[in-house]
C-alpha positions as CSV (number, residue, x, y, z in Angstrom):
1,X,63.7,11.7,-40.7
2,X,64.5,8.3,-39.3
3,X,64.4,9.6,-35.8
4,X,61.0,11.1,-36.5
5,X,59.7,7.7,-37.7
6,X,61.1,6.0,-34.7
7,X,59.5,8.5,-32.4
8,X,56.1,8.0,-34.1
9,X,56.4,4.2,-33.9
10,X,57.2,4.5,-30.2
11,X,54.2,6.7,-29.6
12,X,52.0,4.3,-31.4
13,X,53.3,1.4,-29.2
14,X,52.6,3.4,-26.1
15,X,49.1,4.2,-27.3
16,X,48.4,0.6,-28.1
17,X,49.6,-0.4,-24.6
18,X,47.3,2.1,-22.9
19,X,44.1,1.0,-21.1
20,X,42.2,3.7,-23.0
21,X,43.2,2.2,-26.4
22,X,42.1,-1.2,-25.2
23,X,38.8,0.2,-24.1
24,X,38.3,1.9,-27.4
25,X,39.0,-1.3,-29.2
26,X,36.6,-3.2,-27.0
27,X,33.9,-0.6,-27.4
28,X,34.2,-0.9,-31.2
29,X,33.8,-4.7,-31.0
30,X,30.9,-4.5,-28.6
31,X,28.6,-1.5,-29.0
32,X,26.9,-0.6,-25.8
33,X,30.0,-1.5,-23.7
34,X,30.6,2.0,-22.5
35,X,26.9,2.4,-21.5
36,X,27.3,-0.9,-19.4
37,X,30.4,0.4,-17.8
38,X,28.8,3.7,-16.9
39,X,25.9,1.9,-15.2
40,X,28.3,-0.3,-13.3
41,X,30.5,2.6,-12.2
42,X,27.5,4.6,-11.2
43,X,26.2,1.9,-9.0
44,X,29.7,1.5,-7.4
45,X,30.0,5.2,-6.8
46,X,26.5,5.4,-5.3
47,X,27.3,2.6,-2.9
48,X,30.6,4.3,-1.9
49,X,28.8,7.6,-1.4
50,X,26.2,5.9,0.9
51,X,29.0,4.3,2.9
52,X,30.8,7.6,3.2
53,X,27.7,9.4,4.3
54,X,27.1,6.8,7.0
55,X,30.7,7.2,8.2
56,X,30.3,11.0,8.2
57,X,27.2,10.7,10.3
58,X,28.8,8.4,12.8
59,X,31.8,10.7,13.0
60,X,29.6,13.7,13.5
61,X,27.8,11.9,16.4
62,X,31.1,11.0,17.9
63,X,32.3,14.5,17.7
64,X,29.1,15.8,19.3
65,X,29.4,13.3,22.1
66,X,33.1,14.1,22.8
67,X,32.8,17.9,22.5
68,X,29.2,18.6,23.5
69,X,28.7,20.5,20.3
70,X,26.8,19.6,17.2
71,X,28.7,19.5,13.9
72,X,27.2,21.2,10.8
73,X,26.9,18.8,8.0
74,X,29.0,19.4,4.9
75,X,26.8,19.8,1.8
């Protein structure tokens, strides 16, 4: 029984140390926080996608110049 209690307490401590738990606590204190994070992450991902698309286009042009063949774009 004592070992089970210790195991549960250790699990609770691991939970409380996790970033997910912290985020949960913060979202309870500040409603709308998750929505703000979603908007922020979406903008960041959109910028990253744009950069990657530009890089892919440059690489496709470079491959075309080096090989003389066009490269089909990956969808």
